[in-house]
C-alpha positions as CSV (number, residue, x, y, z in Angstrom):
1,M,23.8,-132.6,11.8
2,A,24.4,-134.5,15.1
3,E,25.6,-137.7,13.4
4,P,29.3,-138.5,13.1
5,Y,30.8,-137.2,9.9
6,Q,30.8,-139.7,7.0
7,P,33.5,-139.1,4.4
8,I,32.2,-138.4,0.9
9,P,33.4,-140.0,-2.3
10,C,36.7,-138.7,-3.6
11,A,35.2,-137.8,-6.9
12,L,32.7,-135.5,-5.3
13,H,35.3,-133.9,-3.0
14,E,37.5,-133.3,-6.1
15,R,34.5,-131.7,-8.0
16,L,33.9,-129.3,-5.1
17,E,37.6,-128.3,-4.9
18,F,37.8,-127.7,-8.6
19,A,34.6,-125.6,-8.5
20,V,36.2,-123.4,-5.8
21,L,39.5,-123.0,-7.8
22,R,37.6,-122.2,-11.0
23,R,34.9,-120.1,-9.4
24,Q,32.4,-122.3,-11.1
25,R,28.7,-122.2,-10.0
26,L,27.2,-125.4,-9.0
27,R,23.7,-126.7,-8.8
28,L,23.9,-128.1,-5.3
29,R,21.3,-130.4,-3.6
30,Y,21.8,-130.9,0.1
31,R,20.0,-132.0,3.3
32,T,19.1,-129.6,6.1
33,E,17.1,-130.2,9.3
34,A,14.1,-128.8,7.4
35,G,14.5,-131.1,4.4
36,E,16.4,-131.1,1.1
37,V,17.4,-127.9,-0.6
38,E,18.4,-127.4,-4.2
39,A,20.2,-124.1,-5.1
40,V,22.7,-122.6,-7.5
41,V,25.7,-121.6,-5.4
42,L,29.2,-120.2,-5.8
43,P,31.6,-122.4,-3.8
44,T,34.2,-120.4,-2.0
45,D,36.1,-122.9,0.2
46,V,36.4,-126.5,1.2
47,A,37.9,-126.8,4.7
48,T,38.4,-129.4,7.5
49,R,37.6,-128.5,11.1
50,A,36.1,-130.3,14.2
51,G,36.6,-133.7,12.6
52,A,34.5,-132.9,9.5
53,E,34.8,-131.3,6.1
54,W,32.8,-128.2,5.2
55,L,31.8,-126.3,2.1
56,S,31.5,-122.5,2.2
57,F,29.5,-121.0,-0.5
58,Q,27.6,-117.9,-1.6
59,A,23.9,-118.4,-2.4
60,E,22.2,-116.6,-5.2
61,S,20.8,-114.2,-2.6
62,G,24.4,-113.2,-1.8
63,A,24.2,-114.8,1.7
64,N,27.3,-116.8,2.8
65,Q,26.6,-120.3,4.0
66,V,28.5,-123.3,5.3
67,I,27.4,-127.0,5.1
68,R,29.0,-130.3,6.0
69,L,30.1,-132.2,3.0
70,D,28.2,-135.3,4.0
71,A,25.0,-133.3,3.8
72,I,25.5,-133.0,0.0
73,V,23.2,-135.2,-2.1
74,S,24.5,-134.0,-5.5
75,A,26.7,-131.3,-7.0
76,R,26.8,-130.5,-10.7
77,P,27.8,-127.5,-12.9
78,A,25.0,-124.9,-13.0
């Protein structure tokens, strides 16, 4: 994402942090350059760097990924 970071709603940020702490899988829908993706993921960290906030997660395939929080369209328990 080349656009400036847009802070996300506090409720969504809190939901992501709780999912990390509880090791709770989420059904995550997020935007990529190729389009929207929906996947069940295991969130592992929420971090701030380079003026933006990021979610690290493990995909069902086992691959570790990182996305900017403002790319998230929705996040709900899986």
